[in-house]
C-alpha positions, 0 to 999 in steps of 0.5 A, a space after each residue: 609590539 608598541 608601534 609609535 609611528 603614525 599611520 600615514 596612508 589610507 587604502 586605495 582602491 585596486 583596479 580591474 584585471 588580475 595576475 596570477 599568484 602561485 598556490 600557497 601550498 600543495 593544497 591550494 590548487 586554485 590559482 590566486 587572483 590579485 589585482 595590480 596596485 593603483 597608486 595614489 599620492 599620499 605624501 607628507 612633509 617628511 616624505 613628500 614622494 610617498 604614494 599609497 595603494 592596497 591589494 586584496 589577498 586570500 584570508 586562507 591561501 588553501 582556499 584562494 577564492 574564499 574570503 579576501 582581506 586587504 593589505 595596505 601598501 606604501 611606496 617611494 617610486 624609483 627615480 633612476 632610469 634603470 630600476 632594480 625592482 621593489 624593495 619591501 621593507 618591514 619594521 618588525 613586531 609582529 604587529 608593526 606598521 611598515 608604511 612609513 618605513 618606506 619613507 624613511 628607508 628611501 630618504 636615509 639610503 644614499 640618494 643614488 641607491 635609493 633612486 634604483 628601487 621602488 621602496 615598498 612598505 606594507 601593514 601586514 595582515 591584521 595591522 593598521 590600515 590593512 583590513 580587517 585590523 584587529 583590537 582584541 581588548 581596547 585599553 588593555 595596557 591602561 595604567 595602573 596595572 598590577 605589579 608585574 612581580 607576582 610576589 603574592 598569590 593575589 598579585 599572580 592571580 590578578 595578572 593571570 585573570 588579566 591575560 586570560 581575559 585578553 586571550 578570551 576577548 581575542 577568541 570571542 571577537 576574531 574566531 574566523 581571523 585568528 587561524 590565519 594570523 601567522 608568519 607563514 600567511 604574512 610571508 605568502 601575502 608578500 608574494 601576493 604583493 610581489 605579483 601585484 607589482 608585476 615583479 619577477 623578484 623582490 628585494 627585502 630589507 627587514 628589521 627584528 621580527 621582520 628578519 624572521 618574516 623575510 627568512 620565512 619568505 625566502 624559504 618558501 620562495 627562494 627563487 623570487 629573492 633578489 636581495 635580502 637584508 636582515 638587521 637585528 636577527 631573531 633566532 629561529 630556533 627559539 621561536 617564540 618561548 625560548 627566544 623571550 626567555 633569552 631576552 630577559 637576560 639580554 635586557 637585564 644587561 642593558 639596563 645595567 649598562 644604563 646604570 653604568 652610563 648614569 654613574 659615569 655622569 654622577 655630576 649630572 644626575 646625582 645618583 652616585 658613581 657606583 653603578 650597583 648602588 645606582 641600580 639599587 636606587 632604581 629598584 627602590 624607586 620601583 618599590 616606591 611607585 609600586 605603592 604610590 604610582 607616580 601621577 596616578 599613572 606610573 606604577 611598578 609595571 609602567 616604570 618597567 615599560 618606560 625603561 624597557 625602550 632604553 634597552 632598545 635604543 640608547 638614544 633614550 638614556 638621557 631622558 630616562 636618567 633625567 626622569 630617574 634623577 628628578 624622582 630620586 633626588 627631588 620627588 618630582 614626578 613630571 619628568 617620569 610621567 612625561 617619559 612613560 607618555 613618550 616611550 610606553 603609553 599604548 594608544 589605539 595603534 598600539 593595541 592593534 600592534 599588541 593584538 597582532 603581536 599576540 596572535 602571530 606569535 601565539 599561533 606561530 609555534 607551540 607554548 607551554 599550556 601548564 602555568 606551572 611551567 611558566 611560573 618555574 622558568 620565569 621565576 628562574 629567569 627573575 633570580 638572575 635577571 629581574 629587570 624585565 623577566 616577569 614583565 616580559 612573562 605577562 606580555 606573552 603569557 596570553 599564549 598559555 591560553 590562546 584559543 587556536 591551534 599552533 603551527 610547527 615553525 618552518 626550518 629557514 635553512 636555506 642553500 638556494 638564495 643569492 648571498 644575503 647580508 646580515 647585520 647584528 649588534 653584539 649587545 642587542 637585547 631584543 634579539 641577542 647576538 646568537 641569532 645573528 650567528 645562527 641565521 648566518 649559518 643557516 643561510 648558505 652563502 650569507 655574509 654577517 656584519 657585526 657591530 662590535 659592542 653596540 647595544 641598540 636594536 636596529 642598527 643600519 640607517 641609524 648613523 653608523 657609517 661603517 655599517 651603512 656603507 656595507 648596506 649601500 654596496 650591497 643594494 647597489 650591486 650585490 656586493 658582500 664582504 667575506 671574512 675568516 671568522 664568525 663575522 665577515 666584517 666588524 664595525 665599531 659601535 657609535 658612541 653613547 649619548 651625552 646628558 641632555 642640553 637644551 640644543 640636544 634635547 630639541 634636536 631630532 636625528 635620523 637614528 631617533 626617527 628610525 627607532 620611533 618607526 621600529 617600536 618596542 617588544 619586536 
């Protein structure tokens, strides 16, 4: 997970006294003691009413009176006379910070809807302002990395050595913490937060990986869910190895959609009107950068990193196209380096986010431990979907060498929930469409709203008024659409962007704000 959102809140001290949390499993017989939250002002220019706090929870819910860790929380309190209780929000990852997302959601929802909720953001265990936060190998993504495509044994070994060293560093630095960084533990933390808030039930709104976290929470505690919104939905049947392979094909299609868009605007970018020829120029650029990185920073792997965000959000397309055009047509590298720094460069918060991403995904489920299996599967994916296949493989390959045992993913099928509301774009690359269909089937009584032709990842509160109207109605009184087909409602996608103008380049949109908070790889 590459989180670009700034961390906004410092953890606040908790007050004396305690409330009781139910045990996390049958093995935990001792009640968990969780203190109520003390809220302190931590407003910003964008979110002036934001408050911050913290809560201590058990590291191991089977030993609830053992070692405690801290979860950082944020809140925009309700302003209506009658409250609908807490609405927990999560941006995905795993590894994404949710502190700023509370402010965004509260400001992006219609005022009458937001006023009815205490919108609660949180940094999951290991993340950001929660403590301890982990960083296995600072500077792990420092450029220039080896070419991601292992075309020679030397390149394969260089990449293997790199991922093996990261897994070993995590095991050495956090041996007592890694066994407790997983989705089920994070879901149990959510229930501790619920109790610390003094709420009988919570509502939940999750994007990307946050949809899986929400579904797991709902499985563990269906009676404590009031409303459940899942946007851009993880396929729970592919956790996580198969899901990552599925992404390769979907991202390849989104990259080709970008090439088609660039060809449409040949008068601006001068890269040709044939999408296939434009794509060939992109791969020629990649080959050139593998030999001579732009600005000493953007090699072949970094170029992929820079363009992958375009698969998450088409608002980045004009910037990527400008950088592509400048390099190909004028051998100018400044725009390419700037795009890398804006969309792909990993800072300390990104190092933390990736460390949690790896820890949770590697712990959540079984991964092949035989590198021959990875080699076979990823070369097969590369033959059909070369854009991200090997870049994605190395991003996740630490799990082949992870130092903890793996868990069995819970079956999130659920017939005990109130109606849940699901949102999915048909051309989403990070969480392909089938994930939404699968979860719709597994959550009895849920409703699925589809953005037809949409390819962005994270589609509500991003400028599509059709989608947002369903969200607002649901959060207001639980209203959900009902249809006869796979989808219960269909919305048209928002238009693709236009090439940049001076005015457009200086204008910040709500959509770009959201996608900055969601980050990438989630």
